[in-house]
C-alpha positions, 0 to 999 in steps of 0.5 A: 499499499503506498501513499500520497504525501503532501506537506507544507511551510509558511515562509516569512521574508527573513525565511526564504533564503535558508529554505532556498539554500537547502534545496539549491544545494548551496548548504551542506546536505549530509544525506544527499548523493552529490553524484545525482543531480536534481531537476528544476522544472518550474523557474529560471535555471540562472544560478544567480537568481535569488528565490526571494527576488522571485517572490517580491516580483510576484507580489509586485505583479499585483496591486496591494491595496493594503501594506504588508505586515511585518510578520506576513507569510510571503511563500509556502513551501510545498513539499511532495512525494510518495511512499518508497513502495511506490517507486521501488515496489519490489525493493522498498528498503533500496535507498536511492533506487527508483523505477524510471516509469514510476517516477515519469508518472508521478512528475508528470501528475504533480506538474499538472496538479501544480498547474491546476491548483496554483498556476503561475503563483509557483515560482520555482520547483524542484525534483529532488533525487539525490536523496533516499527518495524522490520528492519535489519542493515547490514554492507558492506565493499566496495571492488571493484572486484579488492579488492580496497576499493572504496565506490564511486564505489558503492554509488557515486552520486543519480543514483547509490542510485537508482540502490541500491533502485532498487536492493533491490526493484526488490527483495521485489516485489516478496513478495509484497512490492512496491516502493516509487515514483521513483525521488521523490521530497520529501527530502532524509532522513538522517540516523539518521531519519530512525526509524521515517520513518519506524513508519511512514510506509513511503519511499516517498510521496505518493499523495492519502491515505484511511481513514485508512492509514490516521488514521494510520499516525496521530497515527504515528506522535503522536509516533514520538512526544514521540519518540522527547521527549525521544530524548530530555531527552537522550540529558539531560542525556548526558549532566549531563554524560558530566559534569561528564567527565569535573570532570575527565578532571580536574583531568587529568590536574594534571598529567603532563604526562597526559597533555603531551599525551592529546596535541598530540591528536586532531580528525576527527569525524563527528560533528554531532556525536560530538554534539549528545554527547555534549548532543545536539539534532537535530531539523530540520537542526540544533543541539540545547540545552542550549543557543546553536542554531548550523548548521553543514556543513561537517567540519564547525559549525556555532552557532546562539544561543543568536543572536551570530554568532561563527564558527568553522572548527573541533570537538575540536572547536566544544567542546571547544565552547560548553563545555567553555573549552581550547584546552587540556580539549577539547581533553582530552573530546574527547579522554574519549567520542570517544576513544584514538585510533581514537583521536591519529589517528586524531592528527597526521593528524591534525598535518600534515595538519598544517605543510603542509598548 
């Protein structure tokens, strides 16, 4: 039994470049096979073209009658795939292998679904073949029929998420894919767990599995454990890189002009993204690493490491706490990691919120 898999992630402006760097392989991906080539089938092949520029250009095509909110969702990353048993029915555990005809049928059906459902509001779509199971990343700019940027119109609440998945399934069933159990109590998976879902070959829990499926799931779990080890190794590498950034920040502090510039910055970056760049890794609902056990809830974080209880409410606070640095060093670190434009924009928002409060 093979399932259609559809997930999504809402991206604010500050998150777009990070998502694009992963899908375009501009940053190291431990589980990717560098000998396999991914295929961009919607959008320009120009390597210099930035996804953020594509999104902003699409928004600019439509007359915006109201100012875009600072916390607006600028685009939605759609991740689409199927159970490994669809792509390789005779050997579902053979990661990286797929039957060409199965792949062609699925890509053609998915491409048509994207065109029918979202039209030219899909600004980029890429087929990834360098990981365990083929999957597609597509970027949708959520403009309604009046040209307003309004993500909630498409993906607000469980009902609309179900409608999104139903729509994809209604096309995928034509090539023999099943839909997961609608309304299952199985917890909805975050997009960061998407690859694990793809490799485990499941969308929602199923009560009865054949012996062959159970064997396949056991093999997939072993691969998932290996993935966890790779993620931990990547987190350690990021920690070392983080130390190098601290040294660069120390040099910046010697320049008075740089200090003046840095003090004008802040950030509205997602705390989960900041935690990952700090070299922490996700374990259940918490981010861990070193002596830290950090729970993140939207813009709030709490560290329970070493029996302590430290709370904060923004990305700067999280960097200061983990790096044990001051305000200027934290802002400089965020500027180095996420870019000057996002940091400057967030600084003005943070300044406004303080003066208004």
